[in-house]
Each structure stands twice: as C-alpha cells, then as structure tokens.
C-alpha positions in Angstrom: -2.3 20.8 -15.1 -6.1 20.1 -15.0 -6.7 16.8 -13.5 -10.7 15.9 -13.0 -12.1 13.8 -10.5 -13.1 11.3 -13.5 -9.2 11.3 -14.9 -7.8 10.5 -11.5 -10.6 8.0 -10.8 -9.9 6.0 -14.2 -5.9 6.0 -13.3 -6.7 4.9 -9.6 -8.9 2.0 -11.3 -6.3 1.0 -13.7 -3.7 1.2 -10.9 -5.9 -1.1 -8.6 -6.6 -3.2 -11.5 -2.7 -4.0 -12.3 -1.9 -4.3 -8.6 -4.5 -6.8 -7.7 -3.4 -8.8 -10.7 0.5 -8.8 -9.9 -0.5 -9.4 -6.2 -2.6 -12.6 -7.3 0.1 -13.8 -9.5 2.7 -13.5 -6.8 0.5 -14.9 -4.2 0.0 -18.2 -6.6 3.9 -18.4 -6.9 4.6 -18.2 -3.4 2.1 -20.5 -2.1 3.0 -23.0 -4.9 6.7 -22.8 -3.8 6.0 -23.1 0.1 3.6 -26.0 -0.6 6.3 -27.7 -2.9 8.9 -28.1 -0.3 6.7 -28.8 2.7 7.8 -32.3 2.7 11.5 -31.8 3.7 13.9 -29.3 4.9 15.8 -27.1 2.9 19.8 -28.4 2.6 21.1 -25.5 4.0 18.7 -25.5 7.2 18.6 -29.5 8.0 21.0 -29.1 11.2 19.1 -25.8 12.4 15.4 -26.6 11.9 13.1 -29.4 12.4 10.7 -30.7 9.9 7.7 -29.7 12.3 9.3 -25.8 12.2 9.8 -25.9 8.6 6.1 -27.2 7.8 4.8 -24.3 10.4 7.0 -21.6 8.8 5.6 -22.9 5.0 1.9 -23.0 6.4 2.6 -19.3 7.6 4.2 -18.2 4.2 1.1 -19.9 2.5 -1.6 -17.8 4.8 0.3 -14.9 4.7 0.5 -14.6 1.0 -3.0 -15.5 0.9 -4.2 -13.1 3.7 -2.2 -10.2 1.9 -4.9 -10.9 -1.1 -7.6 -9.6 1.2 -6.0 -6.2 1.1 -5.5 -6.3 -2.5 -9.1 -6.9 -2.8 -10.2 -4.1 -0.4 -8.4 -2.0 -2.9 -10.4 -2.7 -5.6 -13.6 -2.0 -3.5 -12.9 1.6 -3.3 -14.3 2.4 -6.5 -17.8 3.8 -7.3 -17.4 7.5 -8.0 -16.3 8.5 -4.5 -13.5 10.6 -5.9 -16.1 12.4 -8.0 -17.9 13.2 -4.7 -15.3 14.2 -2.6 -14.2 16.7 -5.6 -17.7 17.9 -5.9 -17.7 18.8 -2.0 -14.2 20.4 -2.2 -15.4 22.6 -5.3 -18.5 24.0 -3.2 -16.0 24.9 -0.5 -13.4 26.7 -2.5 -12.9 27.8 -5.9 -8.7 27.5 -5.8 -8.0 24.4 -7.9 -4.8 23.5 -6.1 -6.6 23.4 -3.0 -9.2 21.3 -4.3 -6.7 18.9 -5.3 -4.6 18.9 -2.2 -7.9 18.4 -0.5 -8.7 15.3 -2.5 -5.0 13.8 -1.9 -5.3 14.4 1.6 -8.9 12.8 2.0 -7.6 9.8 -0.2 -4.4 9.3 2.0 -6.7 9.7 5.1 -9.3 7.2 3.9 -6.5 4.7 3.3 -5.0 4.6 6.7 -8.5 4.3 8.3 -9.4 1.4 5.7 -5.8 -0.4 6.0 -5.6 -0.3 10.0 -8.0 -3.3 10.6 -6.8 -4.9 7.5 -3.4 -4.5 8.4 -4.0 -5.7 12.0 -5.6 -9.0 10.8 -2.8 -9.6 8.3 0.4 -8.4 10.2 -0.7 -8.9 13.6 -3.4 -11.3 14.2 -1.8 -14.1 12.1 1.9 -13.6 13.4 0.3 -13.9 16.9 -1.7 -17.1 16.0 1.4 -18.9 14.5 3.7 -17.4 17.7 5.7 -15.1 15.7 4.5 -11.8 17.0 6.8 -10.5 20.0 5.1 -7.3 20.5 1.9 -6.9 22.4 -1.5 -5.5 20.8 -1.1 -2.2 22.4 2.7 -2.0 21.4 1.7 -2.9 18.0 -1.2 -0.2 17.7 0.8 2.5 18.8 3.8 1.7 16.4 1.4 1.5 13.6 -0.7 4.4 14.4 2.9 6.4 14.9 4.2 5.3 11.6 0.9 6.2 9.6 1.0 9.7 11.5 4.7 10.3 10.7 3.8 8.9 7.0 1.0 11.4 6.5 3.1 14.4 8.2 5.7 13.8 5.2 3.4 13.2 2.5 1.2 16.2 3.0 3.7 18.8 2.4 5.3 17.2 -0.4 2.1 16.6 -2.2 1.4 20.4 -1.7 4.9 20.9 -3.2 4.3 18.6 -5.9 1.1 19.9 -7.1 2.5 23.5 -7.1 5.4 22.2 -9.2 3.2 20.4 -11.6 0.8 23.5 -12.0 4.1 25.8 -12.6 5.6 23.5 -15.3 2.3 23.7 -17.2 2.2 21.1 -20.1 5.5 19.6 -19.2 4.3 18.3 -15.6 4.4 14.5 -16.7 8.3 15.1 -17.5 8.6 16.2 -14.1 7.2 13.7 -12.4 9.0 11.2 -14.5 12.2 12.9 -13.5 11.1 12.9 -9.8 9.9 9.2 -9.8 13.4 8.0 -11.5 15.1 10.0 -9.0 13.3 8.5 -6.0 14.2 5.0 -7.7 17.8 5.7 -7.8 17.6 6.9 -4.3 15.8 3.6 -2.9 18.3 1.6 -5.1 21.3 3.5 -3.3 19.9 3.0 0.0 19.3 -0.7 -0.5 
C-alpha cells in the first residue's frame, strides 16, 4: 500500500467537505424544528414543563446546533499542504514507509486533539454553563476531557500501527481488509447500541 501525502490530503479534503455539508444540513433541520415548536410545549410534556423552560431548551438546542458548525468549518481550515510538509519532514528522518505513515497519522491525531480542545470547551462546556445545564466545574470538565482524549490516543496509536501493517501485508487487497474491518465495526456498534 503506497499512500502518498497528496492522496491522503485529497481523501481528507473530500471527507471534510462531505462532513461540513452534512453538518450544515443537519444543523438547518434542527434549528428549523426547534424554532417551529418554540411557541408551545409539546403534548407529552405539558404537565412537566413550563413554556419558559421549553423556550430555554429550544434556544439551547438552536445555539448548540449552530455552535457545532464552528467545529465543522474549523475542520475545513486544516487544509493547505500541511500533510505534504509533515510527510516530507518524516521522510527526512527515516526511510521506513510504515514508520512515516504511522508518524503522519499520530501527528494528525495529536493536532486534532490540540485544535479541538478549545473549540470543545466553547461548544460543550461554555454554552451549557451559560444556559445553566452544566453540572461540572471547569477543572472537572477539563480533567475528564483530557483523560478521554489521552485514553483515545492510547488506544488509537497501536491500532493504527497494526492496521498499517495489515494493509501492507495484504498488498493490493488492502481496501478489502479495510471494508471488512469497517463493516465489523458497524456491526459491533449496532449490537452494543
């Protein structure tokens, strides 16, 4: 499997564009639905929820959906041959193709954590705090979020190394292996949920 940084970058750009399109469409639908029902409490909640509480929840839903668009557009702003420069850097350090590819993936994952952490704080913590829905302190939230990110990286790093090795071993049929693993993951998620 010979993936160049240019090919990976094109795949990433297409994926980012699709992600932003779907996120924008879902956001528009969610905001329209929230604003359409803001005038009255839904039938099942009339005895449990006041109109003011329902309007507050609808405003939170609308702002939450719109704030996720910031993250979607931040994903698109990561373009610009950064992967090519990173690959060139790693290729100067080693001739091992697997090590270069793994280092590239590790760098991308690390950068995603660094970029997404402040955005997640604004979207997940600050917005909920402003509406009165946040129960954790800032310190607790930060500690938990960093712990989850660290655990995710600790699980992803050996998994990506193994996946790259398996793709290298399977040769031209690497795509079939990835599809089988992806379908197994989807089945596993479906059975767990």
